[in-house]
N, C-alpha and C positions, 0 to 999 in steps of 0.2 A: 535343254537350256533353262526351262522353268525350274527344274530341281536345283540348278546351280545358283539361281537368283537369290536363294535364301542366304548365300554367302556374301551378298552385298550388305555388309554389316554397317548399319547407319548409326550405331552407338559409339563407334570409334573413328577418329579422323584417319583419312587416307592421304598419303603424300600425293598420289595421282590426282585425287579429287581436289585437293588444295591448289595444286598447280592449275587445274582446269578452272577453278574459280578465279584465281588471280589473272588468268588469261581471258576472262570474260565468258567462259563456257557455262553450260547449264547442267552438266553431269556431276553434281555435288549435292551434299546434304547440309543441314544446319550445323552439324558438328564440324564439318570442313570449313564452312563459311565463318564460323566463330574464330577459327585460327587465322583464316585469311584476313578477317577484319582487323586482327591485331596488327598485321603488316600494313594494311591500308590506312587504319586510323591512328595507331600509335607510332608507326614508323613511316610517315608520309613520304612517298617517293620510292619506297622499297619495291613495289610491284614492277618497277622498271627493270629489276633484275630478271624476272620471269620473261618479260617481253624481249629484252636483249638476248636472252638465251634462245628463245624461239626463233627470232629473226636470224641469228647466226646459224642455227640448225638448218633452216631453210636454204641459206646460201651454201652451206657445206654439202648438203645432199645434192644440190644442183651441181656443185663443182665436181663431186665424186662421179655423178652420172655423166657429166661432160667429158670425163676422162675415160669413159668406156666401161665403167662398172655398172652393171644393171641388176645386181642382186644385193640385198641388204639384210643385216640382222640388227634389229634395234633392241638393245638390252635395257631393261628398266623403262619400257616405253610409255608407261602410264596410259592415259586415255587419248584416243585419236582425235585431238582437237583439230580445228580447221587448218588446212595446209600441213598435214602431217607427212611423215616420210614417204608413204606410198604415193600420195598425191603429187608431191614435188618430184619424186623420182620418175613417175610416169609422164609428167610433162616434158621431161628431158629425154626419157627413153620409154616409149609406150609399152614395151614388154617387160619393164622392170618388175621384179618380184621382191616382196618384203615379208620378213618374219618379225613379228612383234612378240617380245618376251617380257612378262612381268610376273612377280610373285604375289601380287595383291589380287585375290580372287575376284573382288568387285570390279577391278579394272579389266580383268580378263573377260568376265561375263559381259560387261558393257561393250568392250571392244569387239568381241565376237558378234554381238548383236548389230553393232554399227557397220561392221565389215562383211556381214553375211552376203553371200552372192559374189563377192570379189575373189575370183579364183587365183589371183596373183598375190594374195595376202593370206597369211595364216597367223593365228594368235595362240601362243602356248603359255601355260602357267609353269614357271620354273624360276629358280633363284639364279641370278647372274653369277653367283660364286660357284656354279656347277657347270662349267663350259661343256664337259663331256656329255652330260645329260641333255643339254640343248642341242649340241652337235649331232648326237645320235638319235634324236627324236624322229620317229618315222615321218611325221608331218613336215618337219624341217627338211629332212633328206629328200622328200618327194618334191619340194619346191626349189631348194638351193643345190646347185652343182658346186661342190667344194673343190673341184678341180679347176675352177675358174675364179677370178678375183671376186672378193666380197667387200662391201662397205660395212664395217663393224662400228656401231654407234653406241657411245656411252654418253648420252646427253643428260647432264644434270643428275647423275645417279651415283657416281663414285664418291661424292662428298657425303652420301648417306652411310658410307662404310667407315667404321672407326679403324684406327691403325691396326688394332689386333685382328681385324678381319682381312688384312692383307689386300688392300684395294688394287695394287698393281698386278696381283696374281691372275685375275681373269683376263687382263689385257695381254699378259705374257703368254698365257695358255692359248688364247685365240690366235695370237701371232704364230703359234706353232701349228694350229689346225687349218688355217686358210692358205690359199695359193699365193705365190708371189704376184705383186701387182695390186693386192688388196689395200684398202685404205681404212684408217682408224681415226675416228673423230671422238674427242673428249671435250666436254665442257664441265666446269667445276667452280664451286664457290671459291673466291679468292680472298685470302686473308689480307686486309689492308692495314692491320695494326692501328686501327683508329676506333673512335667511338661508335660509328655506324656499323662497322664490322662486328664489334663486340655485342652491340645491341641486337642485331639480327641473329647472330649465332646463338646468343643466349635464349632468344625466343624459340629458335628452331629446336634447341636441345630440350627446353622446358616442355614444348608442345609434343615433340615426337620421340624424345628420349634418346636420340642418336644424331650424329652428324659431326663432321670434322672439316673445317675450312683449312685450306692449305696455301702455302706460299707459291709464287711462280715456279721456283726451283723444284718444289715437291710435286707440283702438277706436271711439269715437264718430265720428271722422273717416272711418272706413271706410264709413259710411252716406252720405257725400257730401251731396247736396241732398235726400235723402229726409226725410220728416217723422218724427222720432223720437217714438214714442208713450210714454205713461206706463208705468212709472216711469223711463224713460230707460235709460242703461247702468248696471247695478247688478250686484253679485254674484248668481249664478244662484239661490241660495237665497232671495234677496229679490225676485226677479222674480215678481210676482203670485202669491205663495204661497197655498196653501190653509190657512186658519186664521192664527193669529198666529205668525210665524216667530221662532225663537230667534236670538241673535246668531251670525253666521257664524263658524265656526271659522277658525283661521289658514289651514287648507288650503282651506276653502270660499271664502275671500276671493280665491283665486287663479284662479277661473274666473268670468267675468262675461258678461252677455248684454244684448241689447236687441232691440226690435221697431220697425220703421219702416214707413211707408206711402208709396206713390206716389200723389199726388193728381192 
């Protein structure tokens, strides 16, 4: 583990660490905070996007576990901030098992350190665009029984893939690899065709060099032939909220999500 720590490159921003900073975490560096501060100071209100995304993920994992799915693959998982997938899943199903997948070496190193000793989680370094590599990984196979339903999570990650990188392909391939009864959760930056959307998208592109916000129709299309469940693709604050939700703010309208089933 100590040898891998050198890969926690503090000279370049990390998407995982920027999210961590915006969510109030501590696993980030000055280079990450510099970008996070652009959103906090130059685009006041925009951190609500990260918070809405996290709260919807918590509700979705709980809903998947309540439907009897007790094993999860979290793709592009980032850093295991408070109330991450394994914590939520294990509250609903104590035996739940979770595979975290990220291609950022620093996120993988830190995640492994934080989750050391938890035999029901495993963290692997892999690119979500290579489902076969992940599906065939010995550590994944030892933890996940792919003959039983799996919760496949794409939380806030497919919008980091440009169209040329075929963001729907990993979803389609995982739909072929998992058992009937599996659930697929996607959250994604939503193009609002307004000044706020353009401002945040431009900041993301300038800071990270990639990213593609999509319309509701484009996001729904990422689910392919899977059965989209109620309430469909909606702003994260409106996805199965606890209690009566308020009208989403301008910022909260810019992150949307949906849950689908493989029948």
